[in-house]
N, C-alpha and C positions, 0 to 999 in steps of 0.2 A: 230530283236528284242532286241539284245544287245544294239543297238543305241538307240532305243525307251525307254529301261529301263535306259540307262545312261542319256539321256535327262530329263526323268522324275525325276531321282534322283537329277540332277542339279536344277531343278526348286524347288523341296522340300527344297534343301539347301539354295536356295535364299530367299525362303519365310521365313525359319526359321531365317535367318541372318536378314531379314528385321524386323521380328517380335521382334527380340532381339534388334535391333537398336531403334525401336519405344519405346519398354519398357524402355530402358535405358534412353531415352530422357525425357519420362513422370516421371521416377523415379528421375532424377535430377530435377525436378520441384515439387517434392512431398510436399515440405514445403509450396508452394504457396496457397493462399486463393482459394478455390474452387467455381466455379460458379454453380456446379451440385447440390449441396445440397439445398433442399427446406427449407428456414428459418421458423422457428415457431414464429410467432409474437404475442405479446401481443394485447389485445383489443384495447388499446389506438393508438398504431402504426398502426395497420389495419384500423382503423377509419380515421387516418390522410391521409393513401395511398388511401382510397376510397373517401374522400373528395377531395384530389388533383386531382385524375383521373377524377371525375366528373367535377370538374372546368375546366380541360383541355379539356375535350370532348365538353363542352358547348362553350368554347372559340373557339375552333376550327370550330365548328358548325357556331358560330356567324360570325367569320371573314372569314369563307370559306377558311382556310388555306390548302395549298398543303400537307405538311408533318411535323411531330414533332416526336422526340424520347426522352424519359425520363428515366432516372435511379437514383435510390435513394440507397444509402448504409447507413447502421446503425450498430455500434458494430462489425466491421470487416466483415460484410457479405453484399452482393447485396440483397436487400430486395424487389426491385421493378424495373422491366424493362418493359416498355410498348412503343409500336410504333403506331402511329396514322398517317392515311392518305397515301400519295403516293409519290413515288420518282419523278414522273413528272405527271402534269395534262394531258399531252399529252398522255402518254401510261397507265396511271391508275394502274401501278404496285405497289403493296402494299411495304411500307417500312418494313425491318425487322431488327432484333437486330445486323446484320452484314453489313447493308446498310452503306456506307461510306459518310461522310459529310466532307466539309472543316471546319477547327475549327478557322480560322481567328486568332484573337488576343489571343485566349486560348493557341496558340502556344508559347506565351511568358513565360507561366509557365514551359513548357517543357524545354525551353531554359534555365531557371534559375535553374531547377532542374539538368539539365546535367552539368551546371556549377558548381553546389555544389559537384556533384560527382567528377569533375575534380579537385576541390579545395581539397576534402578529399584525392585524390591521391597525392597531394602535386605538381601539375603541374602548378597550378595557385594560386593566392591569391586575396581575394576581394579588396584588396587596391593596388594591382599591377597597374602601369600607362599602359593604352591601347597601348602606342607606343612601350612598351616592345615587344609586339607581332605584332603590325601593324606599322612598323616603318615609312611607308610614310604617316600616318595620319596627316593632317594639318587642324587646326581650324582657324578661323578668326584672333585670337591673338595666338601668339606662346606659350606664357606662359600657355594659356589654353590648347593647345595641349599637353603640359607636366604634367599638372595637372590632365587631364581627366583619371579616374580610372575605373575598371571594375564595381565597386560598383555604380559609377555615371551612367554608361551605363544602367544597369539593375533596377535602381530606377528613371530613367527619369529625372535626375539632371544634364544632361550635360551642361546646360546653354544655349543651343540653343532655339530659339523660338519654340512653339508648332507645331509638325508635320513637321518639316523642311524637304523639299524635297519629302514629300509623294506625292506631285503633280507630279513629275517626274516619280515616280513609276506608278502612276495611268495612265500616259501618255505613259507608255511602255518601259521607260528607264531601264537600267539594275541597279542593286544595286551598283555594283563597280562604274559605271559612276556617280551616284547620291552621293555616299559617298565621292568620290574624289573632288566634288564640295562643300563640307561643309565649306571649307576656305572662301567661298564667303558670308557666312551667318554671319551676325553680331550677336554675342551672346546678349542675354538680361540679364544674370546673371553669376556670377562666378560658375564654376562647383561645385556641392554639396550644393547649396544654394536655389535653387527654382525647383519647379515641372513643367515640360512641356512635356507632352506625345509625344513619338518618335516612328517611325518605321525603318527609315533608320539608324539613330544613334544607336538604340537598337540592330540592326543587326550586329554591331561591334563584339558582343559576339561571333558569328559565326567564324569570322576570328581569334578571340583570341584562342578559343579552338582548332581550325584546326591547328595553329601554334604550340600551346603547345603540341599538341598529335601527329601531323603529319597524322591525320586521317580527313576525310571529316565528315562535321557536321551531314549530314543524316545518315553516317555510325555509328556514335557515338550515335545518337538517337536509331537507331535499336538495336545495340549490348548492350547498358548501360540501355535502358528503355523498348523499345517495346518487346525484345526477354524474358528478365527475367519476365516481367509482363504477357507474353503470349497475348499481344495486337496483335492478329493475323490479323487484318484488318488495323492497323495503318501504315502510311507511311509519308514521307514528299516530297513535290514537285509536280508540275504539271504533269510530265511524270508518275510518280506513281499513281497519282490520275486517270489518264485517262488509266492506263495500262489494266485495266479490266473494262469495263463500263457496265457490266451486272447488278452490284449492288452498283450504286453510286446514290446518291441524286442529282437531277438536280436543279439549282438555279432558283428562280422565282422573279419577281417583280409585284407590282400592277399597273395595266394599266385599266384605266376606270372601277374601282371597281371590276376588277377580276385579279386573279394572273396568269400570263403568263410566260412559261419558257423562259429562257434567255441562251445564250452561256456561257460556263465556261471560265472565263478569266485567263490567266497565270500571270497577271500582280503582284499581291501581293506575288506570290510565290518567286519572286525576293528577297524579304526581308524574307527568309526562318524562321530565329529565331524568327521574329516578327509575321509572318502570314502564315507559310507554312506547317503546320501539318494537316494531315487527319486522320480521325478515326471513328469507328462506335461507337454506343451507347454501345455496349457490351464491347468495348475496354474502354470507359470512366468509366465503373464500376470499372475496375481494376485500372485505373489511380486514381480515388477518393480513393480507398483502400490504395493506396500508399501515397497520400497526407495526409491521416489521419494516417500514421505511421505503416500500416500493412506490409510493404515491408522492414524491417530494414537492410536485406542484401545488398539492393539497396541504401537506404539512411534512416538515423536514424530520430527519432522524434526531437532530439536536432538540427540536421542539418536542418530540415524542418523549425524548429522555427526560425532559423536566417533569411530564406526567408520571413517568415510572418511578423516579427517585423518591426516596423516603422523605415523607412530610411528618409522620408521626409512628412510633412503634406500636405494634399490635401484639398482645400477649399470645405466646405460642400455644396456649390452651385453646385458641379459636379453632373450631372445627374445620374452618375453610383452609387454615394455614397447616395445622398439624397433619393433615392427611398426606403432605409430601415427604417423601422418604429422606430421612436424616436431615430435616430441616434445622437450620442453625440460627436463622434470623428472620423475622417476618415484620411487615410494615404495610401502611397504606400510603399511596402516593396521591395523586389528584385524579379521582375516579377510578383508580386501579390498586389491586393488591399486589404485593410483592413478597418474595420468600427466596432466601438462599437455600438450595437444595443441591447436595452433592456438588458444592462449589459454583453452581450456576444460578444467575439471577432469573427467575421465573415470574413472569408478569401474568396475572390470571384474575378472573372474577367468575362469580356464580350468580345464578338467579332463580327464583321461584316465585310463581303467582298463579293462582286459580287452575292448579293442575298441569301447568308448564314448567319444565325445568331446563336449565340451559347452563352450559359451562364453556369458557374460553380460556386458553392459556397459550403462552408462547416464550421462546427465549431469543431475545433479540440478538445476542451474541453468536448464535448458532443458526440463526434465520430459519427457525422451524416453529410451527404453531398448529393447534388443533381447536376445533370448536364442535360442540355437540348440543343438538336441540332435541328435546323429547317432549311428547304430548302426555306425560305421565311421571310422577316422582317414582325414583327407585333406588335400590342399592346400587345398581349398575352406574347410574349417572353421578352418583355420589362420590364413586372411587375411580371412574374410568380414566380421567385426566391424569392423576398420579401414576396410574397403572400404564397408561401410554408412555409416560416419560421413564419410567422404571424399565419397560421394555426397549425404549430407545437407548438408554444407557447400559443395557445388558444386565440389569439387577434383578435379583429375585423379587417377586410381588406376592401379596396375599390377596385372594379374592374374598369378598364378603359373602 
Protein backbone atom coordinates (compact mmCIF):
# COMPACT_ATOMS: atom_id res chain seq x y z
CA UNK A 1 0.00 0.00 0.00
CA UNK A 2 2.86 2.35 0.79
CA UNK A 3 4.30 1.75 -2.68
CA UNK A 4 0.91 2.43 -4.29
CA UNK A 5 0.49 5.63 -2.25
CA UNK A 6 4.00 6.73 -3.15
CA UNK A 7 3.37 6.07 -6.83
CA UNK A 8 0.09 8.01 -6.68
CA UNK A 9 1.83 10.93 -4.99
CA UNK A 10 4.51 10.92 -7.68
CA UNK A 11 1.86 11.05 -10.41
CA UNK A 12 0.14 13.99 -8.70
CA UNK A 13 3.44 15.86 -8.45
CA UNK A 14 4.18 15.24 -12.14
CA UNK A 15 0.71 16.47 -13.14
CA UNK A 16 1.08 19.57 -10.96
CA UNK A 17 4.49 20.28 -12.45
CA UNK A 18 3.16 19.80 -15.98
CA UNK A 19 0.23 22.13 -15.35
CA UNK A 20 2.50 24.80 -13.89
CA UNK A 21 4.83 24.49 -16.87
CA UNK A 22 1.98 24.88 -19.37
CA UNK A 23 0.58 27.83 -17.44
CA UNK A 24 4.00 29.50 -17.49
CA UNK A 25 4.27 29.04 -21.23
CA UNK A 26 0.83 30.51 -21.80
CA UNK A 27 1.54 33.35 -19.43
CA UNK A 28 4.70 34.23 -21.32
CA UNK A 29 2.55 34.68 -24.43
CA UNK A 30 -0.30 36.48 -22.66
CA UNK A 31 0.35 39.72 -24.57
CA UNK A 32 -0.08 38.05 -27.97
CA UNK A 33 -3.20 38.72 -30.05
CA UNK A 34 -5.82 36.09 -29.24
CA UNK A 35 -7.57 33.90 -31.78
CA UNK A 36 -10.15 32.82 -29.21
CA UNK A 37 -12.19 36.02 -28.92
CA UNK A 38 -15.14 36.30 -31.31
CA UNK A 39 -14.90 39.77 -32.87
CA UNK A 40 -17.96 42.00 -32.95
CA UNK A 41 -18.18 43.31 -36.50
CA UNK A 42 -19.99 46.33 -37.85
CA UNK A 43 -22.63 45.75 -40.51
CA UNK A 44 -20.42 46.97 -43.35
CA UNK A 45 -17.55 44.61 -42.48
CA UNK A 46 -19.92 41.67 -42.04
CA UNK A 47 -21.49 42.44 -45.42
CA UNK A 48 -18.01 42.47 -47.01
CA UNK A 49 -17.17 39.06 -45.53
CA UNK A 50 -20.53 37.62 -46.59
CA UNK A 51 -20.04 38.94 -50.12
CA UNK A 52 -16.53 37.53 -50.43
CA UNK A 53 -17.58 34.21 -48.92
CA UNK A 54 -20.40 33.90 -51.47
CA UNK A 55 -18.02 34.84 -54.30
CA UNK A 56 -15.52 32.21 -53.13
CA UNK A 57 -18.14 29.48 -52.87
CA UNK A 58 -19.48 30.27 -56.33
CA UNK A 59 -15.96 30.27 -57.80
CA UNK A 60 -15.05 26.95 -56.19
CA UNK A 61 -18.25 25.40 -57.48
CA UNK A 62 -17.74 26.82 -60.97
CA UNK A 63 -14.13 25.68 -61.26
CA UNK A 64 -14.59 22.50 -59.20
CA UNK A 65 -11.53 23.39 -57.12
CA UNK A 66 -10.18 20.83 -54.62
CA UNK A 67 -9.48 23.07 -51.65
CA UNK A 68 -9.16 26.70 -50.54
CA UNK A 69 -8.58 28.36 -47.15
CA UNK A 70 -9.07 32.07 -46.45
CA UNK A 71 -8.26 34.32 -43.50
CA UNK A 72 -9.03 38.03 -43.09
CA UNK A 73 -7.72 40.31 -40.34
CA UNK A 74 -8.87 43.81 -39.45
CA UNK A 75 -7.92 46.22 -36.66
CA UNK A 76 -5.70 43.73 -34.86
CA UNK A 77 -8.13 40.81 -34.94
CA UNK A 78 -8.71 37.72 -37.05
CA UNK A 79 -12.25 38.41 -38.25
CA UNK A 80 -12.77 35.63 -40.79
CA UNK A 81 -11.34 32.14 -41.18
CA UNK A 82 -13.00 29.80 -43.65
CA UNK A 83 -11.98 26.51 -45.22
CA UNK A 84 -13.56 25.16 -48.38
CA UNK A 85 -13.20 21.78 -50.02
CA UNK A 86 -10.84 18.88 -49.49
CA UNK A 87 -7.19 18.09 -48.84
CA UNK A 88 -7.25 15.65 -51.78
CA UNK A 89 -9.94 14.71 -54.27
CA UNK A 90 -8.91 11.10 -53.70
CA UNK A 91 -9.59 11.00 -49.94
CA UNK A 92 -12.29 13.71 -49.76
CA UNK A 93 -11.03 14.71 -46.28
CA UNK A 94 -12.13 18.23 -45.49
CA UNK A 95 -9.61 21.05 -45.08
CA UNK A 96 -9.58 22.59 -41.60
CA UNK A 97 -7.88 25.70 -40.14
CA UNK A 98 -4.78 23.65 -39.22
CA UNK A 99 -4.32 21.91 -42.59
CA UNK A 100 -0.80 22.70 -43.82
CA UNK A 101 -0.09 24.08 -47.30
CA UNK A 102 3.11 24.97 -49.08
CA UNK A 103 3.44 28.76 -49.26
CA UNK A 104 5.80 28.85 -52.26
CA UNK A 105 7.02 32.43 -52.84
CA UNK A 106 5.14 33.80 -49.84
CA UNK A 107 8.23 32.39 -48.11
CA UNK A 108 10.17 35.42 -49.38
CA UNK A 109 8.31 37.64 -46.95
CA UNK A 110 9.34 35.42 -44.04
CA UNK A 111 12.99 35.63 -45.12
CA UNK A 112 12.79 39.42 -45.32
CA UNK A 113 11.18 39.77 -41.88
CA UNK A 114 13.79 37.42 -40.41
CA UNK A 115 16.56 39.49 -42.02
CA UNK A 116 15.05 42.64 -40.52
CA UNK A 117 15.13 41.05 -37.07
CA UNK A 118 18.81 40.16 -37.57
CA UNK A 119 19.47 43.75 -38.72
CA UNK A 120 17.83 45.01 -35.51
CA UNK A 121 20.13 42.69 -33.57
CA UNK A 122 23.07 44.45 -35.20
CA UNK A 123 24.41 41.26 -36.78
CA UNK A 124 23.90 42.36 -40.39
CA UNK A 125 23.17 45.60 -42.28
CA UNK A 126 21.03 46.02 -45.39
CA UNK A 127 23.99 47.48 -47.29
CA UNK A 128 26.52 44.84 -46.27
CA UNK A 129 28.17 43.10 -49.22
CA UNK A 130 26.96 39.51 -49.51
CA UNK A 131 30.57 38.32 -49.80
CA UNK A 132 31.17 39.44 -46.22
CA UNK A 133 29.13 36.38 -45.24
CA UNK A 134 29.42 34.21 -48.38
CA UNK A 135 33.08 34.71 -49.33
CA UNK A 136 33.04 32.08 -52.08
CA UNK A 137 30.28 33.88 -54.01
CA UNK A 138 31.32 34.51 -57.60
CA UNK A 139 29.35 36.35 -60.25
CA UNK A 140 30.19 36.72 -63.93
CA UNK A 141 31.99 39.99 -63.25
CA UNK A 142 34.27 40.19 -60.22
CA UNK A 143 33.30 43.79 -59.48
CA UNK A 144 29.64 42.74 -59.37
CA UNK A 145 30.54 40.03 -56.85
CA UNK A 146 31.91 42.75 -54.59
CA UNK A 147 29.03 45.19 -55.23
CA UNK A 148 26.18 42.79 -54.48
CA UNK A 149 24.51 43.67 -51.16
CA UNK A 150 21.84 42.15 -48.95
CA UNK A 151 19.49 44.91 -50.15
CA UNK A 152 20.04 43.86 -53.78
CA UNK A 153 19.31 40.22 -52.97
CA UNK A 154 16.00 40.94 -51.20
CA UNK A 155 14.82 43.44 -53.82
CA UNK A 156 15.63 41.24 -56.85
CA UNK A 157 18.11 43.80 -58.14
CA UNK A 158 21.11 41.46 -58.36
CA UNK A 159 21.71 42.32 -62.02
CA UNK A 160 21.18 38.69 -63.03
CA UNK A 161 18.67 37.74 -65.73
CA UNK A 162 15.19 36.80 -64.56
CA UNK A 163 14.93 33.49 -62.66
CA UNK A 164 18.61 32.65 -63.12
CA UNK A 165 19.03 28.88 -62.69
CA UNK A 166 15.50 28.23 -61.43
CA UNK A 167 15.55 25.62 -64.20
CA UNK A 168 18.27 23.75 -62.29
CA UNK A 169 16.16 23.74 -59.13
CA UNK A 170 13.19 22.42 -61.14
CA UNK A 171 15.46 19.68 -62.49
CA UNK A 172 16.34 18.54 -58.96
CA UNK A 173 19.72 20.23 -58.46
CA UNK A 174 20.70 21.47 -55.01
CA UNK A 175 20.66 25.14 -54.10
CA UNK A 176 24.41 25.13 -53.50
CA UNK A 177 25.23 23.60 -56.89
CA UNK A 178 23.03 26.19 -58.62
CA UNK A 179 24.42 29.08 -56.58
CA UNK A 180 28.00 28.05 -57.35
CA UNK A 181 27.23 28.30 -61.07
CA UNK A 182 26.02 31.90 -60.94
CA UNK A 183 29.44 32.94 -62.23
CA UNK A 184 28.42 31.40 -65.57
CA UNK A 185 25.48 33.77 -65.98
CA UNK A 186 26.13 37.02 -67.81
CA UNK A 187 24.49 39.89 -65.90
CA UNK A 188 21.94 42.07 -67.67
CA UNK A 189 22.52 45.08 -65.41
CA UNK A 190 24.69 46.45 -62.65
CA UNK A 191 23.45 45.42 -59.15
CA UNK A 192 20.80 47.77 -57.77
CA UNK A 193 19.66 49.19 -61.10
CA UNK A 194 17.05 46.75 -62.50
CA UNK A 195 14.34 44.39 -61.26
CA UNK A 196 14.62 40.72 -62.29
CA UNK A 197 12.82 38.19 -60.10
CA UNK A 198 15.01 35.43 -58.58
CA UNK A 199 14.80 32.25 -56.51
CA UNK A 200 18.39 31.00 -56.38
CA UNK A 201 19.99 34.41 -55.85
CA UNK A 202 17.28 35.42 -53.38
CA UNK A 203 18.19 32.41 -51.25
CA UNK A 204 21.62 33.89 -50.60
CA UNK A 205 19.90 35.56 -47.64
CA UNK A 206 19.75 32.14 -45.99
CA UNK A 207 23.52 31.78 -46.13
CA UNK A 208 23.96 35.35 -44.92
CA UNK A 209 21.86 34.98 -41.76
CA UNK A 210 23.31 31.56 -41.01
CA UNK A 211 26.85 32.93 -41.17
CA UNK A 212 25.94 36.01 -39.12
CA UNK A 213 24.14 34.10 -36.35
CA UNK A 214 25.74 30.64 -36.41
CA UNK A 215 22.26 29.07 -36.58
CA UNK A 216 20.39 27.28 -39.35
CA UNK A 217 17.85 29.26 -41.34
CA UNK A 218 14.91 27.04 -40.39
CA UNK A 219 15.88 27.20 -36.70
CA UNK A 220 15.87 30.99 -36.89
CA UNK A 221 12.43 30.99 -38.50
CA UNK A 222 11.12 28.83 -35.69
CA UNK A 223 12.66 30.71 -32.77
CA UNK A 224 12.27 34.27 -34.05
CA UNK A 225 8.92 34.04 -35.89
CA UNK A 226 6.91 30.82 -35.58
CA UNK A 227 7.28 30.42 -31.80
CA UNK A 228 6.55 34.00 -30.69
CA UNK A 229 3.57 34.15 -33.06
CA UNK A 230 2.33 30.72 -31.93
CA UNK A 231 2.25 29.56 -35.55
CA UNK A 232 1.82 26.01 -34.33
CA UNK A 233 1.53 24.36 -37.75
CA UNK A 234 4.27 26.33 -39.51
CA UNK A 235 7.58 24.82 -40.57
CA UNK A 236 10.22 24.98 -43.27
CA UNK A 237 11.48 22.29 -45.62
CA UNK A 238 10.23 19.14 -47.30
CA UNK A 239 10.96 16.79 -44.40
CA UNK A 240 8.91 18.94 -42.03
CA UNK A 241 6.04 19.15 -44.49
CA UNK A 242 5.95 15.37 -44.82
CA UNK A 243 6.59 14.70 -41.12
CA UNK A 244 2.89 14.31 -40.33
CA UNK A 245 0.82 13.67 -43.44
CA UNK A 246 -2.49 13.36 -41.57
CA UNK A 247 -3.31 17.04 -42.02
CA UNK A 248 -1.55 18.33 -45.12
CA UNK A 249 -3.12 19.55 -48.34
CA UNK A 250 -2.17 17.54 -51.40
CA UNK A 251 -1.23 19.42 -54.58
CA UNK A 252 -3.40 19.12 -57.71
CA UNK A 253 -3.24 20.00 -61.38
CA UNK A 254 -5.89 20.29 -64.04
CA UNK A 255 -5.99 17.31 -66.41
CA UNK A 256 -8.75 16.97 -69.01
CA UNK A 257 -10.88 19.53 -67.17
CA UNK A 258 -10.57 17.71 -63.83
CA UNK A 259 -8.27 18.37 -60.89
CA UNK A 260 -6.14 15.38 -60.02
CA UNK A 261 -3.66 14.98 -57.13
CA UNK A 262 0.05 14.93 -57.93
CA UNK A 263 3.06 13.94 -55.80
CA UNK A 264 4.64 16.51 -53.49
CA UNK A 265 7.91 17.58 -55.08
CA UNK A 266 10.92 18.42 -52.87
CA UNK A 267 12.62 20.56 -55.54
CA UNK A 268 11.85 24.14 -54.56
CA UNK A 269 12.44 23.38 -50.91
CA UNK A 270 16.10 23.59 -51.97
CA UNK A 271 15.69 27.37 -52.13
CA UNK A 272 14.17 27.58 -48.65
CA UNK A 273 14.24 31.39 -48.18
CA UNK A 274 12.55 31.81 -51.56
CA UNK A 275 9.99 29.00 -51.45
CA UNK A 276 10.39 26.66 -48.48
CA UNK A 277 7.88 27.69 -45.78
CA UNK A 278 4.78 25.64 -44.88
CA UNK A 279 1.80 26.92 -42.88
CA UNK A 280 -1.90 26.58 -42.17
CA UNK A 281 -4.51 29.29 -42.64
CA UNK A 282 -4.64 29.63 -38.85
CA UNK A 283 -0.90 30.42 -38.92
CA UNK A 284 -1.43 32.94 -41.70
CA UNK A 285 -3.84 34.92 -39.54
CA UNK A 286 -1.09 35.48 -36.99
CA UNK A 287 1.39 36.23 -39.76
CA UNK A 288 -0.91 38.95 -41.13
CA UNK A 289 -1.23 40.47 -37.65
CA UNK A 290 2.56 40.68 -37.43
CA UNK A 291 2.80 42.25 -40.89
CA UNK A 292 0.30 44.89 -39.83
CA UNK A 293 2.36 45.78 -36.76
CA UNK A 294 0.60 43.89 -33.96
CA UNK A 295 3.69 42.01 -32.76
CA UNK A 296 6.00 44.94 -31.96
CA UNK A 297 8.18 42.82 -29.68
CA UNK A 298 9.09 40.74 -32.74
CA UNK A 299 9.25 43.56 -35.30
CA UNK A 300 8.05 47.16 -35.13
CA UNK A 301 5.91 49.09 -37.60
CA UNK A 302 8.90 51.25 -38.56
CA UNK A 303 10.99 48.17 -39.28
CA UNK A 304 8.15 46.73 -41.35
CA UNK A 305 7.82 50.01 -43.23
CA UNK A 306 11.43 49.62 -44.38
CA UNK A 307 10.51 46.27 -45.96
CA UNK A 308 7.48 47.68 -47.76
CA UNK A 309 8.95 50.87 -49.18
CA UNK A 310 10.07 51.04 -52.80
CA UNK A 311 13.51 49.68 -53.66
CA UNK A 312 12.99 49.37 -57.41
CA UNK A 313 10.20 50.17 -59.86
CA UNK A 314 8.37 47.22 -61.39
CA UNK A 315 6.72 47.61 -64.81
CA UNK A 316 2.95 47.98 -64.60
CA UNK A 317 2.71 45.26 -67.24
CA UNK A 318 3.64 42.61 -64.65
CA UNK A 319 0.62 40.33 -64.13
CA UNK A 320 0.96 40.46 -60.35
CA UNK A 321 0.67 44.23 -60.30
CA UNK A 322 -1.74 45.10 -63.10
CA UNK A 323 -4.46 42.94 -61.51
CA UNK A 324 -5.15 45.67 -58.96
CA UNK A 325 -7.89 48.14 -59.94
CA UNK A 326 -6.66 51.50 -61.21
CA UNK A 327 -3.08 50.85 -60.10
CA UNK A 328 -0.93 53.93 -60.70
CA UNK A 329 2.46 52.83 -59.37
CA UNK A 330 4.16 49.49 -58.67
CA UNK A 331 7.43 48.40 -57.13
CA UNK A 332 9.33 45.76 -55.20
CA UNK A 333 10.55 46.38 -51.67
CA UNK A 334 12.52 43.92 -49.55
CA UNK A 335 10.72 40.61 -50.02
CA UNK A 336 7.43 42.36 -50.77
CA UNK A 337 5.58 43.75 -53.77
CA UNK A 338 3.87 47.12 -53.58
CA UNK A 339 1.27 48.96 -55.59
CA UNK A 340 -0.73 52.16 -55.29
CA UNK A 341 -4.32 51.20 -56.03
CA UNK A 342 -7.15 53.71 -55.55
CA UNK A 343 -4.76 55.88 -53.61
CA UNK A 344 -3.90 53.13 -51.11
CA UNK A 345 -0.55 51.45 -50.61
CA UNK A 346 -1.23 47.73 -50.96
CA UNK A 347 1.53 45.32 -49.92
CA UNK A 348 1.24 41.85 -51.40
CA UNK A 349 2.86 38.72 -52.75
CA UNK A 350 1.84 35.56 -54.54
CA UNK A 351 3.29 32.10 -54.82
CA UNK A 352 3.04 28.99 -56.94
CA UNK A 353 4.88 25.70 -56.70
CA UNK A 354 4.04 22.09 -57.50
CA UNK A 355 0.26 22.52 -57.58
CA UNK A 356 0.03 24.91 -54.61
CA UNK A 357 -1.10 28.55 -55.03
CA UNK A 358 -1.03 31.22 -52.36
CA UNK A 359 -1.76 34.93 -52.10
CA UNK A 360 -1.37 37.50 -49.35
CA UNK A 361 -2.14 41.23 -49.35
CA UNK A 362 -2.72 43.97 -46.81
CA UNK A 363 -3.09 47.74 -46.43
CA UNK A 364 -1.04 48.94 -43.44
CA UNK A 365 -2.77 52.33 -43.30
CA UNK A 366 -6.20 50.67 -42.95
CA UNK A 367 -5.09 47.70 -40.84
CA UNK A 368 -6.73 45.09 -43.07
CA UNK A 369 -5.29 42.02 -44.76
CA UNK A 370 -6.19 38.76 -46.43
CA UNK A 371 -4.38 35.48 -47.15
CA UNK A 372 -5.59 32.69 -49.41
CA UNK A 373 -4.08 29.20 -49.65
CA UNK A 374 -5.07 26.62 -52.25
CA UNK A 375 -3.96 23.17 -53.31
CA UNK A 376 -4.56 23.88 -57.00
CA UNK A 377 -3.91 26.72 -59.46
CA UNK A 378 -7.09 28.45 -60.62
CA UNK A 379 -8.65 31.58 -62.09
CA UNK A 380 -10.20 32.20 -58.68
CA UNK A 381 -6.98 32.59 -56.74
CA UNK A 382 -5.38 34.62 -59.54
CA UNK A 383 -7.97 37.35 -59.10
CA UNK A 384 -9.46 36.84 -55.61
CA UNK A 385 -7.28 39.35 -53.73
CA UNK A 386 -7.91 42.32 -56.07
CA UNK A 387 -11.61 41.40 -56.07
CA UNK A 388 -11.63 41.34 -52.27
CA UNK A 389 -10.25 44.88 -52.15
CA UNK A 390 -12.68 46.03 -54.84
CA UNK A 391 -15.47 44.75 -52.59
CA UNK A 392 -13.87 46.46 -49.60
CA UNK A 393 -13.70 49.76 -51.49
CA UNK A 394 -17.23 49.36 -52.86
CA UNK A 395 -16.01 49.21 -56.46
CA UNK A 396 -17.40 47.14 -59.34
CA UNK A 397 -15.27 44.14 -60.32
CA UNK A 398 -15.03 41.67 -63.14
CA UNK A 399 -14.94 37.93 -62.54
CA UNK A 400 -12.67 35.84 -64.76
